[in-house]
N, CA, C, O and the ligand as a Tripos MOL2 file, in Angstrom:
@<TRIPOS>MOLECULE
protein
  305   303    77     0     0
PROTEIN
NO_CHARGES

@<TRIPOS>ATOM
      1 N         114.2550   94.7340   90.0780 N.3       1 MET1
      2 CA        113.9810   95.0010   88.6790 C.3       1 MET1
      3 C         114.3450   96.4420   88.3430 C.2       1 MET1
      4 O         114.5040   97.2730   89.2380 O.2       1 MET1
      5 N         114.4760   96.7300   87.0690 N.am      2 LYS2
      6 CA        114.7460   98.0850   86.6130 C.3       2 LYS2
      7 C         113.4590   98.8960   86.7090 C.2       2 LYS2
      8 O         112.3890   98.4120   86.3420 O.2       2 LYS2
      9 N         113.5610  100.1190   87.1990 N.am      3 CYS3
     10 CA        112.3740  100.9560   87.3410 C.3       3 CYS3
     11 C         111.8080  101.3210   85.9660 C.2       3 CYS3
     12 O         112.5350  101.8650   85.1340 O.2       3 CYS3
     13 N         110.5100  101.0300   85.7050 N.am      4 PRO4
     14 CA        109.9130  101.3570   84.4030 C.3       4 PRO4
     15 C         109.5410  102.8330   84.2630 C.2       4 PRO4
     16 O         109.1990  103.2810   83.1680 O.2       4 PRO4
     17 N         109.6040  103.5910   85.3580 N.am      5 ILE5
     18 CA        109.2350  105.0060   85.2990 C.3       5 ILE5
     19 C         110.4280  105.8490   84.8540 C.2       5 ILE5
     20 O         110.3430  106.5760   83.8640 O.2       5 ILE5
     21 N         111.5230  105.7540   85.5750 N.am      6 CYS6
     22 CA        112.6800  106.6090   85.2550 C.3       6 CYS6
     23 C         113.7100  105.8620   84.4190 C.2       6 CYS6
     24 O         114.5630  106.4840   83.7840 O.2       6 CYS6
     25 N         113.6400  104.5420   84.4140 N.am      7 ARG7
     26 CA        114.5380  103.7020   83.6090 C.3       7 ARG7
     27 C         116.0010  103.7970   84.0270 C.2       7 ARG7
     28 O         116.8980  103.4130   83.2760 O.2       7 ARG7
     29 N         116.2300  104.3070   85.2190 N.am      8 HIS8
     30 CA        117.6100  104.3940   85.6950 C.3       8 HIS8
     31 C         117.8140  103.6110   86.9850 C.2       8 HIS8
     32 O         118.7990  102.8900   87.1400 O.2       8 HIS8
     33 N         116.8570  103.7660   87.9190 N.am      9 GLY9
     34 CA        117.0340  103.1720   89.2340 C.3       9 GLY9
     35 C         116.7010  101.6880   89.2540 C.2       9 GLY9
     36 O         116.0410  101.1600   88.3590 O.2       9 GLY9
     37 N         117.1780  101.0400   90.3000 N.am     10 GLU10
     38 CA        116.7930   99.6710   90.5890 C.3      10 GLU10
     39 C         115.7730   99.7250   91.7210 C.2      10 GLU10
     40 O         115.8670  100.5780   92.6040 O.2      10 GLU10
     41 N         114.7930   98.8100   91.6960 N.am     11 THR11
     42 CA        113.8140   98.7870   92.7810 C.3      11 THR11
     43 C         114.2980   97.8880   93.9020 C.2      11 THR11
     44 O         114.9570   96.8730   93.6750 O.2      11 THR11
     45 N         113.9540   98.2870   95.1160 N.am     12 ARG12
     46 CA        114.3300   97.5360   96.3100 C.3      12 ARG12
     47 C         113.0790   97.2890   97.1520 C.2      12 ARG12
     48 O         112.1760   98.1250   97.1810 O.2      12 ARG12
     49 N         113.0230   96.1450   97.8360 N.am     13 PRO13
     50 CA        111.8740   95.8860   98.7110 C.3      13 PRO13
     51 C         111.8250   96.9230   99.8370 C.2      13 PRO13
     52 O         112.8430   97.2820  100.4290 O.2      13 PRO13
     53 N         110.6140   97.3860  100.1070 N.am     14 GLY14
     54 CA        110.4530   98.3700  101.1710 C.3      14 GLY14
     55 C         108.9910   98.4600  101.5730 C.2      14 GLY14
     56 O         108.1890   97.5950  101.2220 O.2      14 GLY14
     57 N         108.6520   99.4930  102.2990 N.am     15 ALA15
     58 CA        107.2750   99.7220  102.7050 C.3      15 ALA15
     59 C         106.9610  101.1980  102.5390 C.2      15 ALA15
     60 O         107.7820  102.0630  102.8460 O.2      15 ALA15
     61 N         105.7520  101.4740  102.0460 N.am     16 VAL16
     62 CA        105.3790  102.8620  101.7750 C.3      16 VAL16
     63 C         104.0010  103.1620  102.3480 C.2      16 VAL16
     64 O         103.2600  102.2560  102.7280 O.2      16 VAL16
     65 N         103.6740  104.4350  102.4020 N.am     17 THR17
     66 CA        102.3490  104.8850  102.8100 C.3      17 THR17
     67 C         101.5230  105.1370  101.5560 C.2      17 THR17
     68 O         101.9590  105.8410  100.6460 O.2      17 THR17
     69 N         100.3250  104.5560  101.5160 N.am     18 VAL18
     70 CA         99.4710  104.6770  100.3290 C.3      18 VAL18
     71 C          98.1570  105.3680  100.6840 C.2      18 VAL18
     72 O          97.3330  104.7780  101.3820 O.2      18 VAL18
     73 N          97.9380  106.6040  100.2220 N.am     19 PRO19
     74 CA         96.6550  107.2630  100.4240 C.3      19 PRO19
     75 C          95.6890  106.9060   99.2940 C.2      19 PRO19
     76 O          96.0580  106.9200   98.1190 O.2      19 PRO19
     77 N          94.4590  106.5890   99.6620 N.am     20 LEU20
     78 CA         93.4330  106.2960   98.6550 C.3      20 LEU20
     79 C          92.2460  107.2240   98.8920 C.2      20 LEU20
     80 O          91.8640  107.4740  100.0350 O.2      20 LEU20
     81 N          91.6770  107.7240   97.8250 N.am     21 GLU21
     82 CA         90.4590  108.5110   97.9380 C.3      21 GLU21
     83 C          89.4220  107.9060   97.0190 C.2      21 GLU21
     84 O          89.6950  107.6680   95.8420 O.2      21 GLU21
     85 N          88.2390  107.6560   97.5420 N.am     22 CYS22
     86 CA         87.1640  107.2090   96.6660 C.3      22 CYS22
     87 C          85.8220  107.5820   97.2790 C.2      22 CYS22
     88 O          85.5870  107.3500   98.4650 O.2      22 CYS22
     89 N          84.9460  108.1580   96.4700 N.am     23 GLY23
     90 CA         83.6010  108.5080   96.8910 C.3      23 GLY23
     91 C          83.5490  109.3660   98.1410 C.2      23 GLY23
     92 O          82.6850  109.1570   98.9920 O.2      23 GLY23
     93 N          84.4460  110.3190   98.2700 N.am     24 GLY24
     94 CA         84.4250  111.2150   99.4200 C.3      24 GLY24
     95 C          85.1330  110.6640  100.6400 C.2      24 GLY24
     96 O          85.2460  111.3530  101.6540 O.2      24 GLY24
     97 N          85.6140  109.4280  100.5610 N.am     25 MET25
     98 CA         86.3470  108.8200  101.6670 C.3      25 MET25
     99 C          87.8430  108.9500  101.4090 C.2      25 MET25
    100 O          88.3130  108.8080  100.2800 O.2      25 MET25
    101 N          88.5700  109.2210  102.4770 N.am     26 THR26
    102 CA         90.0250  109.2230  102.3880 C.3      26 THR26
    103 C          90.5480  108.1900  103.3660 C.2      26 THR26
    104 O          90.2240  108.2190  104.5530 O.2      26 THR26
    105 N          91.3480  107.2900  102.8640 N.am     27 ILE27
    106 CA         91.9230  106.2560  103.7310 C.3      27 ILE27
    107 C          93.4030  106.1300  103.4130 C.2      27 ILE27
    108 O          93.8130  106.1170  102.2520 O.2      27 ILE27
    109 N          94.1850  106.0380  104.4630 N.am     28 VAL28
    110 CA         95.6400  105.9870  104.3020 C.3      28 VAL28
    111 C          96.1520  104.6770  104.8920 C.2      28 VAL28
    112 O          95.9440  104.3940  106.0720 O.2      28 VAL28
    113 N          96.8070  103.9000  104.0810 N.am     29 PHE29
    114 CA         97.4030  102.6480  104.5440 C.3      29 PHE29
    115 C          98.8890  102.8700  104.7750 C.2      29 PHE29
    116 O          99.5940  103.3980  103.9150 O.2      29 PHE29
    117 N          99.3490  102.4590  105.9460 N.am     30 ARG30
    118 CA        100.7670  102.6150  106.2730 C.3      30 ARG30
    119 C         101.4630  101.2580  106.1810 C.2      30 ARG30
    120 O         100.8460  100.2030  106.3330 O.2      30 ARG30
    121 N         102.7580  101.3240  105.9290 N.am     31 GLU31
    122 CA        103.5860  100.1230  105.8980 C.3      31 GLU31
    123 C         103.0960   99.1000  104.8670 C.2      31 GLU31
    124 O         103.0120   97.9040  105.1470 O.2      31 GLU31
    125 N         102.7830   99.5880  103.6980 N.am     32 VAL32
    126 CA        102.3660   98.7100  102.6060 C.3      32 VAL32
    127 C         103.6120   98.1880  101.9010 C.2      32 VAL32
    128 O         104.4520   98.9720  101.4590 O.2      32 VAL32
    129 N         103.7330   96.8640  101.7950 N.am     33 PRO33
    130 CA        104.9170   96.3210  101.1220 C.3      33 PRO33
    131 C         104.9630   96.7390   99.6540 C.2      33 PRO33
    132 O         103.9490   96.7240   98.9570 O.2      33 PRO33
    133 N         106.1460   97.1080   99.2030 N.am     34 ALA34
    134 CA        106.2890   97.5930   97.8340 C.3      34 ALA34
    135 C         107.7250   97.4100   97.3760 C.2      34 ALA34
    136 O         108.6310   97.1650   98.1730 O.2      34 ALA34
    137 N         107.9040   97.5360   96.0740 N.am     35 LEU35
    138 CA        109.2450   97.6750   95.5220 C.3      35 LEU35
    139 C         109.4230   99.1620   95.2470 C.2      35 LEU35
    140 O         108.6330   99.7620   94.5180 O.2      35 LEU35
    141 N         110.4540   99.7520   95.8270 N.am     36 VAL36
    142 CA        110.6440  101.1910   95.7320 C.3      36 VAL36
    143 C         111.8860  101.4970   94.9070 C.2      36 VAL36
    144 O         112.9600  100.9460   95.1510 O.2      36 VAL36
    145 N         111.7280  102.3780   93.9350 N.am     37 CYS37
    146 CA        112.8670  102.7740   93.0970 C.3      37 CYS37
    147 C         113.8390  103.6050   93.9070 C.2      37 CYS37
    148 O         113.4460  104.5740   94.5570 O.2      37 CYS37
    149 N         115.1010  103.2330   93.8690 N.am     38 GLU38
    150 CA        116.1130  103.9650   94.6420 C.3      38 GLU38
    151 C         116.4540  105.2980   93.9820 C.2      38 GLU38
    152 O         117.0900  106.1530   94.5990 O.2      38 GLU38
    153 N         116.0410  105.4750   92.7510 N.am     39 ASN39
    154 CA        116.3480  106.7270   92.0450 C.3      39 ASN39
    155 C         115.2180  107.7510   92.1430 C.2      39 ASN39
    156 O         115.4360  108.8730   92.5990 O.2      39 ASN39
    157 N         113.9990  107.3660   91.7130 N.am     40 CYS40
    158 CA        112.9040  108.3420   91.6630 C.3      40 CYS40
    159 C         111.9020  108.1600   92.8020 C.2      40 CYS40
    160 O         111.0500  109.0230   93.0150 O.2      40 CYS40
    161 N         111.9920  107.0620   93.5290 N.am     41 GLY41
    162 CA        111.1090  106.8740   94.6750 C.3      41 GLY41
    163 C         109.7490  106.2980   94.3350 C.2      41 GLY41
    164 O         108.9100  106.1370   95.2210 O.2      41 GLY41
    165 N         109.5160  105.9860   93.0760 N.am     42 GLU42
    166 CA        108.2350  105.3940   92.6900 C.3      42 GLU42
    167 C         108.0860  104.0220   93.3580 C.2      42 GLU42
    168 O         109.0420  103.2510   93.4400 O.2      42 GLU42
    169 N         106.8630  103.7310   93.8360 N.am     43 ALA43
    170 CA        106.6210  102.4640   94.5130 C.3      43 ALA43
    171 C         105.7260  101.5800   93.6580 C.2      43 ALA43
    172 O         104.7700  102.0540   93.0440 O.2      43 ALA43
    173 N         106.0420  100.3070   93.6260 N.am     44 PHE44
    174 CA        105.2760   99.3440   92.8370 C.3      44 PHE44
    175 C         104.7650   98.2430   93.7470 C.2      44 PHE44
    176 O         105.5150   97.6870   94.5490 O.2      44 PHE44
    177 N         103.4650   97.9300   93.6140 N.am     45 HIS45
    178 CA        102.8580   96.8960   94.4410 C.3      45 HIS45
    179 C         102.5080   95.6990   93.5730 C.2      45 HIS45
    180 O         102.1460   95.8500   92.4060 O.2      45 HIS45
    181 N         102.6180   94.5090   94.1510 N.am     46 ASP46
    182 CA        102.2050   93.3510   93.3690 C.3      46 ASP46
    183 C         100.6700   93.2520   93.3850 C.2      46 ASP46
    184 O         100.0060   93.9760   94.1270 O.2      46 ASP46
    185 N         100.1200   92.3630   92.5710 N.am     47 GLU47
    186 CA         98.6720   92.3020   92.3920 C.3      47 GLU47
    187 C          97.9320   91.9700   93.6720 C.2      47 GLU47
    188 O          96.8570   92.5120   93.9310 O.2      47 GLU47
    189 N          98.5060   91.0740   94.4800 N.am     48 ALA48
    190 CA         97.8410   90.6680   95.7110 C.3      48 ALA48
    191 C          97.7130   91.8510   96.6640 C.2      48 ALA48
    192 O          96.6840   92.0260   97.3160 O.2      48 ALA48
    193 N          98.7550   92.6540   96.7390 N.am     49 VAL49
    194 CA         98.7340   93.8280   97.6190 C.3      49 VAL49
    195 C          97.7180   94.8480   97.1100 C.2      49 VAL49
    196 O          96.9400   95.4010   97.8870 O.2      49 VAL49
    197 N          97.7320   95.0910   95.8030 N.am     50 THR50
    198 CA         96.7960   96.0450   95.2180 C.3      50 THR50
    199 C          95.3560   95.6050   95.4410 C.2      50 THR50
    200 O          94.5050   96.4160   95.8060 O.2      50 THR50
    201 N          95.0810   94.3160   95.2210 N.am     51 ALA51
    202 CA         93.7310   93.7920   95.4100 C.3      51 ALA51
    203 C          93.3030   93.9260   96.8660 C.2      51 ALA51
    204 O          92.1560   94.2640   97.1560 O.2      51 ALA51
    205 N          94.2320   93.6590   97.7790 N.am     52 SER52
    206 CA         93.9240   93.7500   99.2000 C.3      52 SER52
    207 C          93.6440   95.1960   99.6050 C.2      52 SER52
    208 O          92.7440   95.4550  100.4030 O.2      52 SER52
    209 N          94.4030   96.1230   99.0650 N.am     53 LEU53
    210 CA         94.1820   97.5520   99.3490 C.3      53 LEU53
    211 C          92.7770   97.9670   98.9230 C.2      53 LEU53
    212 O          92.0550   98.6240   99.6730 O.2      53 LEU53
    213 N          92.4030   97.5760   97.7110 N.am     54 LEU54
    214 CA         91.1000   97.9720   97.1820 C.3      54 LEU54
    215 C          89.9720   97.3280   97.9720 C.2      54 LEU54
    216 O          88.9470   97.9590   98.2300 O.2      54 LEU54
    217 N          90.1650   96.0690   98.3570 N.am     55 LYS55
    218 CA         89.1520   95.3620   99.1230 C.3      55 LYS55
    219 C          88.9490   96.0180  100.4860 C.2      55 LYS55
    220 O          87.8190   96.2170  100.9300 O.2      55 LYS55
    221 N          90.0530   96.3490  101.1380 N.am     56 GLN56
    222 CA         89.9480   96.9840  102.4530 C.3      56 GLN56
    223 C          89.3400   98.3810  102.3500 C.2      56 GLN56
    224 O          88.6130   98.8150  103.2440 O.2      56 GLN56
    225 N          89.6410   99.0800  101.2590 N.am     57 ALA57
    226 CA         89.0540  100.4050  101.0600 C.3      57 ALA57
    227 C          87.5450  100.2780  100.8540 C.2      57 ALA57
    228 O          86.7740  101.0850  101.3730 O.2      57 ALA57
    229 N          87.1260   99.2620  100.0940 N.am     58 GLU58
    230 CA         85.6990   99.0320   99.8700 C.3      58 GLU58
    231 C          84.9910   98.7130  101.1750 C.2      58 GLU58
    232 O          83.8960   99.2100  101.4370 O.2      58 GLU58
    233 N          85.6330   97.8700  101.9990 N.am     59 GLN59
    234 CA         85.0330   97.4980  103.2820 C.3      59 GLN59
    235 C          84.9020   98.7200  104.1870 C.2      59 GLN59
    236 O          83.9010   98.8790  104.8860 O.2      59 GLN59
    237 N          85.9120   99.5770  104.1700 N.am     60 ALA60
    238 CA         85.8660  100.7890  104.9900 C.3      60 ALA60
    239 C          84.7450  101.7030  104.5150 C.2      60 ALA60
    240 O          84.0130  102.2750  105.3230 O.2      60 ALA60
    241 N          84.6130  101.8370  103.1870 N.am     61 ALA61
    242 CA         83.5590  102.6810  102.6290 C.3      61 ALA61
    243 C          82.1910  102.1350  103.0140 C.2      61 ALA61
    244 O          81.2860  102.8950  103.3600 O.2      61 ALA61
    245 N          82.0440  100.8030  102.9530 N.am     62 ALA62
    246 CA         80.7740  100.1590  103.3030 C.3      62 ALA62
    247 C          80.4440  100.3520  104.7760 C.2      62 ALA62
    248 O          79.2750  100.3610  105.1610 O.2      62 ALA62
    249 N          81.4860  100.5060  105.6030 N.am     63 ALA63
    250 CA         81.2870  100.6850  107.0370 C.3      63 ALA63
    251 C          81.0550  102.1490  107.4060 C.2      63 ALA63
    252 O          80.8820  102.4830  108.5780 O.2      63 ALA63
    253 N          81.0520  103.0170  106.3940 N.am     64 GLY64
    254 CA         80.7500  104.4190  106.6460 C.3      64 GLY64
    255 C          81.9480  105.2580  107.0390 C.2      64 GLY64
    256 O          81.7960  106.3740  107.5370 O.2      64 GLY64
    257 N          83.1450  104.7230  106.8160 N.am     65 VAL65
    258 CA         84.3580  105.4760  107.1480 C.3      65 VAL65
    259 C          84.4750  106.6980  106.2310 C.2      65 VAL65
    260 O          84.2380  106.6090  105.0260 O.2      65 VAL65
    261 N          84.8440  107.8360  106.8220 N.am     66 GLU66
    262 CA         85.0770  109.0310  106.0000 C.3      66 GLU66
    263 C          86.5620  109.3400  105.8900 C.2      66 GLU66
    264 O          87.0550  109.7440  104.8370 O.2      66 GLU66
    265 N          87.2620  109.1420  106.9970 N.am     67 ILE67
    266 CA         88.7170  109.3190  106.9390 C.3      67 ILE67
    267 C          89.3390  108.3460  107.9230 C.2      67 ILE67
    268 O          88.8490  108.1900  109.0420 O.2      67 ILE67
    269 N          90.4080  107.6950  107.5170 N.am     68 ASP68
    270 CA         91.0220  106.6960  108.3740 C.3      68 ASP68
    271 C          92.4820  106.5260  108.0000 C.2      68 ASP68
    272 O          92.8660  106.6760  106.8410 O.2      68 ASP68
    273 N          93.2910  106.2080  109.0070 N.am     69 VAL69
    274 CA         94.6920  105.8630  108.7860 C.3      69 VAL69
    275 C          94.9000  104.5250  109.4670 C.2      69 VAL69
    276 O          94.6350  104.3920  110.6620 O.2      69 VAL69
    277 N          95.3620  103.5490  108.7400 N.am     70 ARG70
    278 CA         95.5410  102.2270  109.3430 C.3      70 ARG70
    279 C          96.7870  101.5520  108.8200 C.2      70 ARG70
    280 O          97.3010  101.8780  107.7500 O.2      70 ARG70
    281 N          97.2560  100.6020  109.6060 N.am     71 ARG71
    282 CA         98.3980   99.8180  109.1700 C.3      71 ARG71
    283 C          97.9020   98.7300  108.2370 C.2      71 ARG71
    284 O          96.9100   98.0590  108.5200 O.2      71 ARG71
    285 N          98.5910   98.5630  107.1330 N.am     72 PHE72
    286 CA         98.1860   97.5690  106.1480 C.3      72 PHE72
    287 C          98.3700   96.1580  106.6840 C.2      72 PHE72
    288 O          99.4220   95.8220  107.2270 O.2      72 PHE72
    289 N          97.3260   95.3260  106.5260 N.am     73 ALA73
    290 CA         97.4050   93.9260  106.9060 C.3      73 ALA73
    291 C          97.1320   93.0820  105.6660 C.2      73 ALA73
    292 O          96.1160   93.2640  104.9940 O.2      73 ALA73
    293 N          98.0340   92.1710  105.3690 N.am     74 VAL74
    294 CA         97.9400   91.4250  104.1190 C.3      74 VAL74
    295 C          96.7070   90.5280  104.0730 C.2      74 VAL74
    296 O          95.9900   90.5150  103.0730 O.2      74 VAL74
    297 N          96.4550   89.7830  105.1410 N.am     75 ALA75
    298 CA         95.3810   88.7900  105.1180 C.3      75 ALA75
    299 C          94.1080   89.3220  105.7490 C.2      75 ALA75
    300 O          93.5620   88.6890  106.6530 O.2      75 ALA75
    301 N          93.6270   90.4570  105.3020 N.am     76 ALA76
    302 CA         92.4060   91.0230  105.8830 C.3      76 ALA76
    303 C          91.2050   90.7060  105.0020 C.2      76 ALA76
    304 O          90.0830   91.0980  105.3220 O.2      76 ALA76
    305 ZN        112.6670  105.1620   89.1210 Zn       77 ZN77
@<TRIPOS>BOND
     1     1     2 1
     2     2     3 1
     3     3     4 2
     4     3     5 am
     5     5     6 1
     6     6     7 1
     7     7     8 2
     8     7     9 am
     9     9    10 1
    10    10    11 1
    11    11    12 2
    12    11    13 am
    13    13    14 1
    14    14    15 1
    15    15    16 2
    16    15    17 am
    17    17    18 1
    18    18    19 1
    19    19    20 2
    20    19    21 am
    21    21    22 1
    22    22    23 1
    23    23    24 2
    24    23    25 am
    25    25    26 1
    26    26    27 1
    27    27    28 2
    28    27    29 am
    29    29    30 1
    30    30    31 1
    31    31    32 2
    32    31    33 am
    33    33    34 1
    34    34    35 1
    35    35    36 2
    36    35    37 am
    37    37    38 1
    38    38    39 1
    39    39    40 2
    40    39    41 am
    41    41    42 1
    42    42    43 1
    43    43    44 2
    44    43    45 am
    45    45    46 1
    46    46    47 1
    47    47    48 2
    48    47    49 am
    49    49    50 1
    50    50    51 1
    51    51    52 2
    52    51    53 am
    53    53    54 1
    54    54    55 1
    55    55    56 2
    56    55    57 am
    57    57    58 1
    58    58    59 1
    59    59    60 2
    60    59    61 am
    61    61    62 1
    62    62    63 1
    63    63    64 2
    64    63    65 am
    65    65    66 1
    66    66    67 1
    67    67    68 2
    68    67    69 am
    69    69    70 1
    70    70    71 1
    71    71    72 2
    72    71    73 am
    73    73    74 1
    74    74    75 1
    75    75    76 2
    76    75    77 am
    77    77    78 1
    78    78    79 1
    79    79    80 2
    80    79    81 am
    81    81    82 1
    82    82    83 1
    83    83    84 2
    84    83    85 am
    85    85    86 1
    86    86    87 1
    87    87    88 2
    88    87    89 am
    89    89    90 1
    90    90    91 1
    91    91    92 2
    92    91    93 am
    93    93    94 1
    94    94    95 1
    95    95    96 2
    96    95    97 am
    97    97    98 1
    98    98    99 1
    99    99   100 2
   100    99   101 am
   101   101   102 1
   102   102   103 1
   103   103   104 2
   104   103   105 am
   105   105   106 1
   106   106   107 1
   107   107   108 2
   108   107   109 am
   109   109   110 1
   110   110   111 1
   111   111   112 2
   112   111   113 am
   113   113   114 1
   114   114   115 1
   115   115   116 2
   116   115   117 am
   117   117   118 1
   118   118   119 1
   119   119   120 2
   120   119   121 am
   121   121   122 1
   122   122   123 1
   123   123   124 2
   124   123   125 am
   125   125   126 1
   126   126   127 1
   127   127   128 2
   128   127   129 am
   129   129   130 1
   130   130   131 1
   131   131   132 2
   132   131   133 am
   133   133   134 1
   134   134   135 1
   135   135   136 2
   136   135   137 am
   137   137   138 1
   138   138   139 1
   139   139   140 2
   140   139   141 am
   141   141   142 1
   142   142   143 1
   143   143   144 2
   144   143   145 am
   145   145   146 1
   146   146   147 1
   147   147   148 2
   148   147   149 am
   149   149   150 1
   150   150   151 1
   151   151   152 2
   152   151   153 am
   153   153   154 1
   154   154   155 1
   155   155   156 2
   156   155   157 am
   157   157   158 1
   158   158   159 1
   159   159   160 2
   160   159   161 am
   161   161   162 1
   162   162   163 1
   163   163   164 2
   164   163   165 am
   165   165   166 1
   166   166   167 1
   167   167   168 2
   168   167   169 am
   169   169   170 1
   170   170   171 1
   171   171   172 2
   172   171   173 am
   173   173   174 1
   174   174   175 1
   175   175   176 2
   176   175   177 am
   177   177   178 1
   178   178   179 1
   179   179   180 2
   180   179   181 am
   181   181   182 1
   182   182   183 1
   183   183   184 2
   184   183   185 am
   185   185   186 1
   186   186   187 1
   187   187   188 2
   188   187   189 am
   189   189   190 1
   190   190   191 1
   191   191   192 2
   192   191   193 am
   193   193   194 1
   194   194   195 1
   195   195   196 2
   196   195   197 am
   197   197   198 1
   198   198   199 1
   199   199   200 2
   200   199   201 am
   201   201   202 1
   202   202   203 1
   203   203   204 2
   204   203   205 am
   205   205   206 1
   206   206   207 1
   207   207   208 2
   208   207   209 am
   209   209   210 1
   210   210   211 1
   211   211   212 2
   212   211   213 am
   213   213   214 1
   214   214   215 1
   215   215   216 2
   216   215   217 am
   217   217   218 1
   218   218   219 1
   219   219   220 2
   220   219   221 am
   221   221   222 1
   222   222   223 1
   223   223   224 2
   224   223   225 am
   225   225   226 1
   226   226   227 1
   227   227   228 2
   228   227   229 am
   229   229   230 1
   230   230   231 1
   231   231   232 2
   232   231   233 am
   233   233   234 1
   234   234   235 1
   235   235   236 2
   236   235   237 am
   237   237   238 1
   238   238   239 1
   239   239   240 2
   240   239   241 am
   241   241   242 1
   242   242   243 1
   243   243   244 2
   244   243   245 am
   245   245   246 1
   246   246   247 1
   247   247   248 2
   248   247   249 am
   249   249   250 1
   250   250   251 1
   251   251   252 2
   252   251   253 am
   253   253   254 1
   254   254   255 1
   255   255   256 2
   256   255   257 am
   257   257   258 1
   258   258   259 1
   259   259   260 2
   260   259   261 am
   261   261   262 1
   262   262   263 1
   263   263   264 2
   264   263   265 am
   265   265   266 1
   266   266   267 1
   267   267   268 2
   268   267   269 am
   269   269   270 1
   270   270   271 1
   271   271   272 2
   272   271   273 am
   273   273   274 1
   274   274   275 1
   275   275   276 2
   276   275   277 am
   277   277   278 1
   278   278   279 1
   279   279   280 2
   280   279   281 am
   281   281   282 1
   282   282   283 1
   283   283   284 2
   284   283   285 am
   285   285   286 1
   286   286   287 1
   287   287   288 2
   288   287   289 am
   289   289   290 1
   290   290   291 1
   291   291   292 2
   292   291   293 am
   293   293   294 1
   294   294   295 1
   295   295   296 2
   296   295   297 am
   297   297   298 1
   298   298   299 1
   299   299   300 2
   300   299   301 am
   301   301   302 1
   302   302   303 1
   303   303   304 2
@<TRIPOS>SUBSTRUCTURE
     1 MET1         2 RESIDUE 1 A MET
     2 LYS2         6 RESIDUE 1 A LYS
     3 CYS3        10 RESIDUE 1 A CYS
     4 PRO4        14 RESIDUE 1 A PRO
     5 ILE5        18 RESIDUE 1 A ILE
     6 CYS6        22 RESIDUE 1 A CYS
     7 ARG7        26 RESIDUE 1 A ARG
     8 HIS8        30 RESIDUE 1 A HIS
     9 GLY9        34 RESIDUE 1 A GLY
    10 GLU10       38 RESIDUE 1 A GLU
    11 THR11       42 RESIDUE 1 A THR
    12 ARG12       46 RESIDUE 1 A ARG
    13 PRO13       50 RESIDUE 1 A PRO
    14 GLY14       54 RESIDUE 1 A GLY
    15 ALA15       58 RESIDUE 1 A ALA
    16 VAL16       62 RESIDUE 1 A VAL
    17 THR17       66 RESIDUE 1 A THR
    18 VAL18       70 RESIDUE 1 A VAL
    19 PRO19       74 RESIDUE 1 A PRO
    20 LEU20       78 RESIDUE 1 A LEU
    21 GLU21       82 RESIDUE 1 A GLU
    22 CYS22       86 RESIDUE 1 A CYS
    23 GLY23       90 RESIDUE 1 A GLY
    24 GLY24       94 RESIDUE 1 A GLY
    25 MET25       98 RESIDUE 1 A MET
    26 THR26      102 RESIDUE 1 A THR
    27 ILE27      106 RESIDUE 1 A ILE
    28 VAL28      110 RESIDUE 1 A VAL
    29 PHE29      114 RESIDUE 1 A PHE
    30 ARG30      118 RESIDUE 1 A ARG
    31 GLU31      122 RESIDUE 1 A GLU
    32 VAL32      126 RESIDUE 1 A VAL
    33 PRO33      130 RESIDUE 1 A PRO
    34 ALA34      134 RESIDUE 1 A ALA
    35 LEU35      138 RESIDUE 1 A LEU
    36 VAL36      142 RESIDUE 1 A VAL
    37 CYS37      146 RESIDUE 1 A CYS
    38 GLU38      150 RESIDUE 1 A GLU
    39 ASN39      154 RESIDUE 1 A ASN
    40 CYS40      158 RESIDUE 1 A CYS
    41 GLY41      162 RESIDUE 1 A GLY
    42 GLU42      166 RESIDUE 1 A GLU
    43 ALA43      170 RESIDUE 1 A ALA
    44 PHE44      174 RESIDUE 1 A PHE
    45 HIS45      178 RESIDUE 1 A HIS
    46 ASP46      182 RESIDUE 1 A ASP
    47 GLU47      186 RESIDUE 1 A GLU
    48 ALA48      190 RESIDUE 1 A ALA
    49 VAL49      194 RESIDUE 1 A VAL
    50 THR50      198 RESIDUE 1 A THR
    51 ALA51      202 RESIDUE 1 A ALA
    52 SER52      206 RESIDUE 1 A SER
    53 LEU53      210 RESIDUE 1 A LEU
    54 LEU54      214 RESIDUE 1 A LEU
    55 LYS55      218 RESIDUE 1 A LYS
    56 GLN56      222 RESIDUE 1 A GLN
    57 ALA57      226 RESIDUE 1 A ALA
    58 GLU58      230 RESIDUE 1 A GLU
    59 GLN59      234 RESIDUE 1 A GLN
    60 ALA60      238 RESIDUE 1 A ALA
    61 ALA61      242 RESIDUE 1 A ALA
    62 ALA62      246 RESIDUE 1 A ALA
    63 ALA63      250 RESIDUE 1 A ALA
    64 GLY64      254 RESIDUE 1 A GLY
    65 VAL65      258 RESIDUE 1 A VAL
    66 GLU66      262 RESIDUE 1 A GLU
    67 ILE67      266 RESIDUE 1 A ILE
    68 ASP68      270 RESIDUE 1 A ASP
    69 VAL69      274 RESIDUE 1 A VAL
    70 ARG70      278 RESIDUE 1 A ARG
    71 ARG71      282 RESIDUE 1 A ARG
    72 PHE72      286 RESIDUE 1 A PHE
    73 ALA73      290 RESIDUE 1 A ALA
    74 VAL74      294 RESIDUE 1 A VAL
    75 ALA75      298 RESIDUE 1 A ALA
    76 ALA76      302 RESIDUE 1 A ALA
    77 ZN77       305 GROUP 0 **** ****
């Protein structure tokens, strides 16, 4: 698709690192599937990926995690 941020690049399937911070916790997900703009580098995630990221971040927060780096797993 055409990148909605810069309006010049085309997005390509790829994987990116996504840092999340919430309530004093920092969690970094690696290898998150995304569409990445070849021009500006902006990454776009579909709804299922976004929902999974938030769910896993909530679970980590509930488990008392303060800082963590993990590989993203879709069916967690
Ligand atoms: Zn772009």
